[in-house]
N, C-alpha and C positions, 0 to 999 in steps of 0.2 A: 431619542439618539436613535441612527441609523441601524438596522440588524446586519450581520453579516449574511450574503447570499452565495452560495456554492452552487454553480451550474453545472451540469453533467450527468450522465447516466448513474444510477446508484448501484449498479454490477461493477463499475469501475474500481479496481483497487486504489487508485489516486484520488478519486473522489471520496472515497470511505477514508482514506489517511487524513484528508483536509477536513471532514467531519469529526473523527475522533481528536484531532487537534485542537478543533474548537469546544468540543465538549470536554477535553480534559483542562483546558484553560479555565473552563466555566462561562464559554461565550455562546450565545443563544446563537443559532445559523438557521437557515432556510435552505433546504435542498430545492433548487428550481432545476426540475427534468429537462434535458435536454441532449440531443446526439451530437456528435463531433461534427464539426462545420455548419452547424446550426446558427441561426442569427445571432444571437445573444452572445454563443462563445466564439464565432468568427470575429465578432467584433471587437474581442479583447485579445483572443490568441492567435497570432499571424499565421499558424499554420492548424488552427482550427481545433486544437485539441484540448481535452478535458482533463481537470476541470479549471475553471475560471472563477473569479472571486469578485464580487462588487461589495463595497461598503461605503455609502454614501457617496462621494466623489471620487474614491478610491477605486481601481480596477486592476486587478492582477493577473497573471499567468504563470504556470508552473507550480506544481504542488509545493515544491520545498519553499518557494517565495512564498506562497500563501500562508503555510505554517510559521516562516519565520515573522511575518507581518502579525500574525495572529498574538504570538508568544511575546513580540515587543508592544503592540498596540494597547494592550489590557493587562488589566491586575489580573493577579491570580497565580498558581504553580509556575513554576519556570518549564519550559517543555524542553530544554536543553542547558547543559552546564554553562557558567560564565567563565570560567577558568580557560585559557588558552588551550590545554590539551584536552580536556573534555569537550569544549567546543569543536576542536578539530576532528577529533574521534566520531563524532555525531556526524559531521560532514563526510568523513571518509567512510562510514557504514552506509550512508544515505547515497553517497557517488557509487560503491560497489553493487547497492542492491538494484539501483537505476539503471547502470551501465553492463554489469555482468549477470545478475540474478533474474531481472525481471525480462531480459530478450531471450532467455533459455526457459526458465519455469513457464511464464507467462504465453509470450508471443511465440515460441516454438512448440511447447508440448503442451499447455492448458488449452491453447486456442485450436490445436488439432483436434480435440475434442469437441469443442464448442462452434467453433467459426470455421475452421479450415479442413472440413471433411472432405471426404473423397465424393465422385460423383453421386455414387451410390447411397449416401448420406452418412456411411459408416466412418468412424474415426480415422485419420490420415496415420496411419499404424506405421509408413517408413518416416514421418516427421515425428513421430513420437519416439520411434526406437534411437534416430540421430540424437535427439535431445538427452536422452537418458544419462550418458555418460558425465556430460558436464554438469547436469541436474544434480547427480550424486555428489561430484565433487563442490558443487557450491554448498550444497545443503551440510556437506561434512565441515566446510570452513565455519558456517554459521552455528554448527552444533558445539564448536569447540569455543567459538566467541562466547555465547551465552552459558555456557557451562561454569564461567568464571564467578558470575553473579546473579544469575536468572535476567539479565539485561544485556545489551549489546553495548552499553558503555555506563561505566561506572556502577552505582548500586540503585539507580532510580529509571523510571520508565521514559524515555525521550523520544523525541521525533524521530529518531533512528528505529526503535522498537515499533513505531505507528508506520513506518514505510512496509516494513516486514509483515505485519501481522495480516493485511488483508491478504497476501499473497500465500501464507500457509493454510489460510482459510481455505482456499481453493484448491491446495495441495492437499489437504486432508481428503478431500472428496474424491480424487481419481486415483485409480489403483495403484500403478508405479509409484507415483508421489506419495500416497498414503504408506505403502510397505517400506519405503524409504524413511518417511518419518518415523514410522515405529521402530525403526533399527536404531534411530538417534535418542537417546533419551534426555538428553539435555534439552534439544530441540523441540522434542514432544512435549516437555513438563514447560519449557517456556510459552509454547502456544497454548496449552490448557489453562496456565495461569492467566494469561493476558485475554485469552476470549472470554474470560468472564468477567472483563472490565465492562462498567455501564456504558461507558464512552464507545466501545466496539459493540456491544448488543443492541445499542439503538441505531447502530450503522451497519449492521450485518447484511451483507450483499444479498438481494434477492436471487433466484434462479436466472441463470442466464437465458434470454430470449431462446425460445426454441429447446433448451436443454431438457 
């Protein structure tokens, strides 16, 4: 039987999410390292973004689509509820994480430490400071959401949690975001609980290049 192949850099939070989904479903997957716009990735994703997936003759791009395919194509624990409300709530939180949380906490804030440094190599403090108010607001929303049950949706670990966990992994490592996380007891407890899952431990992102 064909193995699921996930293409992308292991440091990518989205690559990590796809790998977590496979592990939680009980599906073996092979990580094929590759940079954005590289040959195999550009052959599948029209914008050359990662991750992309191959499974035999099946090729998919976009992390949510990959996770949904893994959930539907294989036997194993469900990665999202089947009832209309629970399913919609997973869609809601994944959309919020992708459209609101990711652009601020990773693209603006974390990348100002890792990739968008100043010419002298120091962190981009103006960009970091600009991101902090929105980051604090978004993390507060997430803290309230997970306070109900220790999960974003219902009382089980879903694709929504899998999208958030690699982001909080990076936020725990940077000073301002780590302080924010420490001040949010529900979100901190959520992170510590799920960061101990085998599916995450096997996909923990290595250090950023040059970090």
